[in-house]
C-alpha positions in Angstrom: -25.0 16.4 -36.8 -24.5 13.2 -34.8 -26.4 12.9 -31.5 -25.7 10.5 -28.7 -28.2 8.8 -26.5 -28.0 9.4 -22.7 -27.0 5.8 -22.2 -23.9 6.2 -24.5 -20.9 6.4 -22.1 -19.3 9.0 -24.5 -22.2 11.4 -24.3 -22.0 14.2 -21.7 -24.9 12.6 -19.8 -23.3 9.2 -20.0 -20.0 10.6 -18.7 -21.8 12.3 -15.8 -23.5 9.1 -14.9 -20.3 7.1 -15.1 -18.5 9.7 -12.9 -21.3 9.4 -10.4 -21.0 5.6 -10.3 -17.2 5.9 -9.9 -17.6 8.3 -6.9 -20.2 5.9 -5.4 -17.9 2.9 -5.5 -15.0 4.9 -4.2 -17.2 6.1 -1.3 -18.4 2.5 -0.7 -14.8 1.2 -0.5 -13.9 4.0 2.0 -16.9 3.4 4.2 -16.2 -0.3 4.2 -12.6 0.4 5.3 -13.8 2.7 8.0 -16.4 0.1 9.2 -13.6 -2.5 9.4 -11.5 -0.1 11.5 -14.4 0.6 13.8 -15.0 -3.1 14.2 -11.4 -3.8 15.2 -11.3 -0.9 17.6 -14.7 -1.7 19.2 -14.5 -5.5 19.5 -10.8 -6.2 19.9 -9.0 -3.0 21.1 -11.3 -1.7 23.8 -12.4 1.3 21.8 -8.9 2.8 21.6 -8.3 4.2 18.1 -4.6 4.5 18.7 -4.5 0.7 18.4 -4.6 1.2 14.6 -0.9 2.3 14.7 0.0 -1.1 16.1 2.4 0.1 18.7 4.5 -2.7 20.2 5.9 -2.8 23.8 9.5 -3.3 22.5 9.7 0.4 21.5 9.4 3.2 24.0 6.9 5.9 23.1 7.8 9.6 23.1 6.4 11.4 26.1 3.6 13.1 24.1 2.3 9.7 22.9 2.3 7.8 26.2 -1.0 6.3 27.2 -1.6 4.9 23.7 -2.7 1.4 23.1 0.3 -1.0 23.2 0.4 -4.6 22.0 2.2 -6.6 24.6 5.1 -9.0 23.7 5.1 -7.5 20.2 7.5 -5.6 18.1 4.6 -3.6 16.5 4.5 -2.6 12.9 5.6 0.3 10.6 2.6 2.5 11.4 4.0 3.1 14.9 7.1 4.8 13.4 5.2 7.0 11.0 2.9 8.2 13.8 6.0 9.4 15.7 7.1 11.3 12.6 3.6 12.8 12.2 3.9 14.3 15.6 7.5 15.6 14.9 7.9 16.0 11.2 11.1 18.0 11.4 12.8 15.6 13.9 13.3 18.2 16.5 12.6 15.9 19.4 13.6 12.4 20.6 13.9 10.0 17.7 14.7 7.0 19.9 11.3 5.4 19.2 12.3 4.9 15.5 14.2 1.8 14.3 15.8 3.6 11.3 15.2 7.4 11.5 16.9 8.3 8.2 14.9 5.7 6.3 11.5 6.3 8.0 11.7 10.1 7.7 12.1 9.9 3.9 8.5 8.7 3.7 7.2 12.0 4.9 4.1 12.5 2.8 1.5 10.7 4.9 2.9 11.8 8.3 3.5 15.3 7.0 -0.1 15.6 5.7 -1.3 14.4 9.0 0.7 17.1 10.8 -0.7 19.8 8.5 -4.3 18.6 8.6 -4.0 18.2 12.4 -2.7 21.8 12.6 0.3 20.6 14.6 -1.9 19.6 17.5 -1.0 16.3 19.2 -4.7 16.0 20.0 -5.7 15.9 16.3 -2.8 14.5 14.4 -3.7 10.9 15.0 -7.2 11.5 13.6 -5.8 13.4 10.6 -3.4 10.5 10.0 -6.3 8.1 9.7 -8.1 10.6 7.5 -5.1 10.5 5.1 -5.2 6.7 5.1 -9.0 6.7 4.3 -8.4 9.4 1.6 -5.9 7.0 0.1 -8.6 4.3 0.0 -11.0 6.7 -1.7 -8.5 7.9 -4.3 -7.2 4.4 -5.0 -10.8 3.0 -5.5 -11.7 6.1 -7.5 -8.8 5.7 -9.9 -9.3 1.9 -10.1 -12.9 2.4 -11.1 -11.9 4.9 -13.8 -9.3 2.6 -15.2 -11.8 -0.3 -15.1 -14.3 1.7 -17.0 -11.7 2.8 -19.6 -10.9 -0.9 -20.1 -14.5 -1.7 -20.7 -15.3 -3.2 -17.3 -17.8 -2.2 -14.6 -16.9 0.7 -12.3 -17.7 -1.7 -9.5 -14.2 -3.1 -10.0 -13.0 0.0 -8.1 -13.9 -2.0 -4.9 -11.2 -4.4 -5.8 -8.7 -1.8 -4.7 -9.3 -3.1 -1.1 -7.9 -6.5 -2.2 -4.5 -5.1 -3.4 -1.7 -6.2 -1.2 -0.8 -3.4 1.2 -4.2 -1.8 1.3 -5.6 -3.6 4.4 -2.1 -3.2 5.9 -2.6 0.6 5.7 -6.2 0.4 7.0 -5.4 -1.9 9.9 -1.8 -0.8 10.8 -1.3 2.7 9.3 1.4 1.6 6.9 2.1 4.2 4.1 2.3 1.7 1.3 -1.4 2.1 0.7 -0.8 5.7 -0.5 1.9 4.7 -3.0 -0.4 2.0 -4.3 -3.1 4.6 -4.8 -0.7 7.0 -6.5 0.4 4.3 -8.9 -3.2 3.9 -10.1 -3.5 7.7 -10.3 -0.3 7.8 -12.4 -1.8 5.2 -14.8 -5.0 7.1 -15.1 -3.6 10.6 -15.8 -1.0 9.2 -18.2 -3.8 7.4 -20.1 -5.7 10.7 -20.4 -2.7 12.9 -20.9 -3.6 15.0 -17.8 0.0 16.2 -17.4 -0.6 18.7 -14.6 -2.4 16.2 -12.4 0.3 13.6 -13.4 3.0 16.0 -12.4 1.6 16.3 -8.8 1.2 12.6 -8.5 4.9 12.2 -9.4 5.8 14.8 -6.8 4.0 12.8 -4.1 5.2 9.3 -5.1 8.9 9.5 -3.9 7.8 11.4 -0.8 5.5 8.6 0.1 8.1 5.9 -0.3 11.5 6.2 -1.9 10.6 3.5 -4.4 8.1 5.9 -5.9 10.9 7.6 -7.7 10.6 4.7 -10.2 7.4 6.2 -11.5 9.1 9.6 -12.0 12.1 8.1 -13.7 9.8 6.1 -16.0 8.4 9.3 -17.5 11.7 11.1 -17.6 13.4 8.3 -19.4 10.5 8.0 -21.8 10.7 11.7 -22.7 14.4 11.4 -23.1 14.0 8.5 -25.5 11.6 10.6 -27.5 14.0 13.5 -27.4 11.5 15.7 -25.7 14.1 17.5 -23.7 11.8 20.2 -22.2 9.1 17.7 -21.1 11.8 15.5 -19.6 13.1 18.4 -17.6 9.6 19.2 -16.4 9.0 15.7 -15.2 12.5 15.5 -13.6 11.6 18.7 -11.6 8.8 16.7 -9.9 11.5 14.9 -8.0 13.0 18.2 -6.7 10.9 18.3 -3.5 12.0 14.7 -2.6 15.6 15.6 -3.4 15.5 18.6 -1.1 13.9 16.6 1.7 16.4 13.8 1.3 19.3 16.3 1.4 17.9 17.8 4.6 17.7 14.4 6.2 21.3 13.6 5.1 22.5 16.6 7.1 20.1 15.9 10.0 20.9 12.2 10.6 24.0 10.1 10.4 24.3 7.7 7.5 22.1 4.6 7.8 24.3 1.9 9.3 22.5 -0.9 7.5 23.3 -2.0 4.0 20.2 -1.5 1.8 21.5 -2.8 -1.6 22.3 -6.4 -2.3 25.6 -7.6 -3.6 23.8 -10.0 -6.0 20.1 -10.4 -7.1 17.8 -11.5 -4.3 20.7 -11.9 -1.9 18.5 -11.7 1.2 16.1 -14.4 -0.1 19.0 -16.8 -0.7 20.6 -16.1 2.7 17.4 -16.8 4.6 17.1 -20.1 2.7 13.4 -19.6 1.9 12.3 -19.7 5.6 9.0 -18.0 6.5 7.4 -16.4 9.5 3.7 -16.4 10.1 3.6 -14.3 13.3 1.8 -11.4 11.5 -1.4 -13.5 11.3 -2.1 -13.3 15.0 -5.1 -15.3 16.1 -4.9 -17.6 13.1 -4.1 -20.6 15.4 -7.8 -20.8 16.3 -8.8 -21.2 12.7 -9.0 -24.9 11.5 -6.3 -25.6 9.0 -4.8 -22.1 9.2 -1.3 -23.3 9.6 -0.9 -25.1 6.4 -2.9 -22.5 4.5 -0.4 -19.8 5.6 2.5 -21.9 4.5 1.0 -22.7 1.1 0.0 -19.1 0.5 3.4 -17.9 1.5 5.1 -20.0 -1.1 2.5 -19.2 -3.8 3.1 -15.5 -3.1 6.8 -16.0 -3.3 6.4 -17.8 -6.7 4.1 -14.9 -7.8 6.8 -12.4 -6.9 9.4 -14.3 -8.9 6.9 -14.5 -11.8 6.4 -10.7 -11.7 10.2 -10.2 -11.9 10.4 -12.7 -14.8 7.6 -11.1 -16.8 8.9 -7.6 -16.3 12.4 -8.6 -17.5 11.3 -11.0 -20.2 9.5 -8.3 -22.2 11.9 -5.5 -21.5 11.8 -4.2 -25.1 8.0 -4.1 -25.0 7.9 -2.4 -21.6 10.4 0.3 -22.8 7.7 1.5 -25.2 5.7 3.3 -22.5 6.5 5.3 -19.3 4.6 2.8 -17.0 6.6 0.0 -18.7 9.9 1.7 -18.0 8.8 2.3 -14.4 7.9 -1.4 -14.2 11.4 -2.4 -15.2 12.9 0.0 -12.7 10.7 -1.3 -9.9 11.9 -4.8 -10.7 15.5 -3.8 -10.6 15.0 -2.1 -7.2 13.2 -5.2 -5.9 15.8 -7.8 -6.9 18.7 -5.6 -5.8 17.3 -4.3 -2.5 18.5 -5.7 0.9 15.8 -5.1 3.5 16.2 -7.4 6.6 13.0 -9.2 7.2 11.4 -8.4 3.9 11.1 -12.0 2.6 10.2 -13.6 5.9 6.5 -12.8 5.6 4.2 -12.5 2.6 2.5 -9.7 4.6 5.7 -7.7 4.0 7.0 -8.3 0.5 3.6 -8.4 -1.2 2.8 -4.8 -0.2 6.3 -3.6 -1.2 5.9 -5.1 -4.6 2.3 -4.2 -5.1 3.1 -1.2 -7.5 5.0 -3.6 -9.7 2.1 -6.1 -9.7 -0.4 -3.3 -10.5 1.6 -2.1 -13.4 1.9 -5.6 -14.8 -1.9 -6.2 -14.3 -2.7 -2.9 -16.1 -0.5 -4.0 -19.0 -2.3 -7.4 -19.0 -5.6 -5.6 -19.5 -4.2 -3.1 -22.1 -2.4 -5.8 -24.2 -4.8 -8.7 -23.5 -2.0 -10.7 -21.9 -3.8 -12.0 -18.9 -0.9 -14.0 -17.6 0.6 -10.7 -16.4 -2.3 -10.3 -14.0 -1.4 -13.6 -12.2 1.2 -12.1 -9.8 -1.3 -9.5 -8.5 -4.1 -12.0 -8.1 -1.9 -14.6 -6.3 -0.1 -12.1 -4.1 -3.4 -10.6 -3.0 -4.4 -13.7 -1.0 -1.8 -14.1 1.8 -2.2 -10.5 3.3 -6.0 -11.1 3.5 -5.3 -13.8 6.1 -4.6 -11.1 8.7 -8.1 -9.5 8.4 -9.6 -13.0 8.2 -8.0 -13.9 11.5 -9.2 -10.7 13.1 -12.7 -11.4 11.8 -12.5 -14.8 13.3 -11.5 -13.3 16.7 -14.5 -10.9 16.5 -16.9 -13.8 15.7 -15.6 -15.9 18.5 -16.0 -13.0 20.9 -19.5 -12.3 19.8 -20.5 -16.0 20.1 -19.0 -16.2 23.6 -21.1 -13.3 24.6 -24.3 -15.0 23.5 -25.5 -17.4 26.1 -27.5 -19.8 24.0 -26.8 -23.5 23.7 -27.7 -23.7 19.9 -25.2 -20.9 19.1 -22.4 -22.6 21.0 -23.2 -26.0 19.4 -22.9 -24.5 15.9 -19.6 -22.8 16.8 -18.2 -26.0 18.2 -19.1 -27.9 15.0 -17.3 -25.2 13.0 -14.2 -25.4 15.1 -13.9 -29.1 14.8 
């Protein structure tokens, strides 16, 4: 009878140790995210945790949310809308604070979980919302570490989840993209291990997080149809039923979206905007030496990386159609090039987080097939969004230095500035 040493990762003891390391790295990533939130709130936002929803003064808050932290002369960010939804998940009150109610309410999973965990109390919903965001960090890092171990890498790579475009956006500004990014990794892990029940629930959650998550569901349905597994195809298709019911409810609740969401031709919005860029998301970066040209260079690099992702996904269509994640990758690409979302392409902080699931699927295939060029889009697109936390960190450092009345400290800081 064959015996395995405790150091063998396939032995029960080895699996237990590996699972412990995976949990450790996932917890470390979550604590790091929480520490960063606490630093922002304490040093930049006067201790007000509602600042993490990034509410701008150009949108009037509902009566129940007044008194929150508001960024002056600022349009705010997506998290401010999902916070409103979390406090009124069935849209029974005033929805004037939302820019596109029909669109925002489709992404109900994170706000809905916040409402449930907060027991419907306005006092606790904001805290519960942030708990869901941090839980997304934990699960994303957890699944990333498991996938890394399955590919033969260290479980410490689970910490790299924090670098994926859209993750810091969720941590700092309560955007829901972070949850779909985590679910994409969960989908890969459960599909790899044939954990169909867990996979089913991931597919239930994905389109309720963001409507583009339906690409994951469709990938598995189309794969089973290709294999003529009619029953399995029907089961996977049923995972989209909750999203379908919710979308139907919203269609009756709200008037049709007045904005056009699909392009007349591929990448229509990008051509119409003539490749112009906007760097206002990186507030405070003007104080960093050389930050202006760095933002511009990274924007165009990220733009090129997005085009590369589309090209790689469509170039190897036949290869990609051989697996459910590959089919999902092709569908994500089609949605990306045929979507029309005003403002999407103006900032790398925006389009990189939207296309992060596609970049992750490409990167996983790069690892599985040893085609490392397919990991390039994810690596390149990871850099521009990190300028935002970098600028915030610089503001914190400047504030700390200004509070220290010591000539040597000021001399060093002046040298760094110039």
